[in-house]
N, C-alpha and C positions, 0 to 999 in steps of 0.2 A: 819353770813351768811350762807345759804345752795345751794349746789352746784346743779346746775340743766344740765342737758344733753339736747341739742340744735341739733337739726339733718334735715337733707334736705332729702325729697324721692320724687320721680317721685308720682303722682298722679294719681293709677292705683287700679285696683280692687286686694284685698289680699295684699296693700301696708304696712296697721297694723298689719296686721298679721303675715307678715314677720318680722317685727319690734319685736313685741311683742313674734314671736317662736325663735329670736335671742337670747334675753333674759332670755327666760324661759330656753332654753337648757342650757345656763352658770348659772344657778341658781340664777339668780338678779331679785329683789322683786320689782317692780315697785308701788310707794306710791300716785304719779298724775301724770297726763299725760292731754296736752294739745295737739290736733291737728289741725292746722289750713289749709287750701287750697287756691289754686289759680286754674287757669285752667290745667296747665302743672305740677306743684310743691307742695307741702306743707312742712310746717316746724313744727316739732314735737319736743314737750318739757316736759322734763321725768324728775322726780325726785324719784330716786332711791336707793336703800340700799348700793349699790355698783357702784358711778360712774365712778370711773378710769377703772375699767375692763368693766363697759357696754361701755366706750367712745373703750377701746381696742377691745371688741368683734364686736362692730358696725363697727367701719373702718375696722377691718378683715372680714366683711361680703359684704363691698363695698360703704361704706354710708360716707357722709359728716358729720362729727359732732364735736361739740369742748364743753367744760365745760362753765358755764354760773355762776357767782354770784349772786345770788336774797335774795330778804327780804322774808322774810314769818312772819307774826305778826298774832297772837291768837285775835280773836274778841268774842265779845258778840254774842249772836244769837238772835238780839234785831234790830228794826227798824234804821234806823240813823247811826249806828255805824260805818261802813265803811264810810259813809259820813264825819265823824268828822276825820277819819284816813285820807282821802284825802283832807278834808279842812287843816287839819294841812300841810301834803305834798303842797299845793295849795300855801297857805301861804310862804313859804319857798322858793317860786318859783323854784320847783325841779320837772323837767319833767319827767314823768312815760313812759317808751318805751311799755311795755304790763302790764298786769294785769289778772290771773286768780283766782280763789277760788277753796280751797279745804278745806278736816277736819284733823283735829288732830285725829288720832287712838284711841289713850289713852282715850279722855275726849269728843271726839266726835261734840266739837266746831270748827267754822268755821275758816278758816286760808285765808288769803288772802296771793297772792304772788305776787311780783313784780320786774320787772327790771327797774333800774333805772341807768344813766351815773353817778350820783353825787355821788362822795366816802364817802360823812360824812352823808348821809341818817342813814343809821344803827343809827347812834351816834345820830342823830338829832332825831330820832323818841324813842328812848331808853332814850333820855333826857325828853322826853314829857310822859313819863309812859308806854310807849306802850310796850308789851312783843314779842321780836322778840324768834322764834323758831330755832335752829340749826338742827333740826333734825324732821323726821314724826315717 
């Protein structure tokens, strides 16, 4: 499973820049990023090359953040591939908290990244033949 950094930030002009600036100054590379907002606050989800260091520097900069374990599966870039993965998860009655798509840097293949509270999800998916990735 991958380590993801999740943080809360005020929804204001320059908010994302402030986060990326903290990470850039600490020489932390962002592999993928998802930003969701509401009226006042946003949730930023990042997969970075140094998650522990990222949490440390972001906390020192005043952000509330935590580490989450997420599952990432390499997909073929074909119609129905994501549907097949979600069908397997649905068939096992596994609830997905959130999901986003990224790309594997070496191959350019799409990667589905998602969070679930079911501890055996990764083992289940590997048993179904899916290729889970441990790093981008």
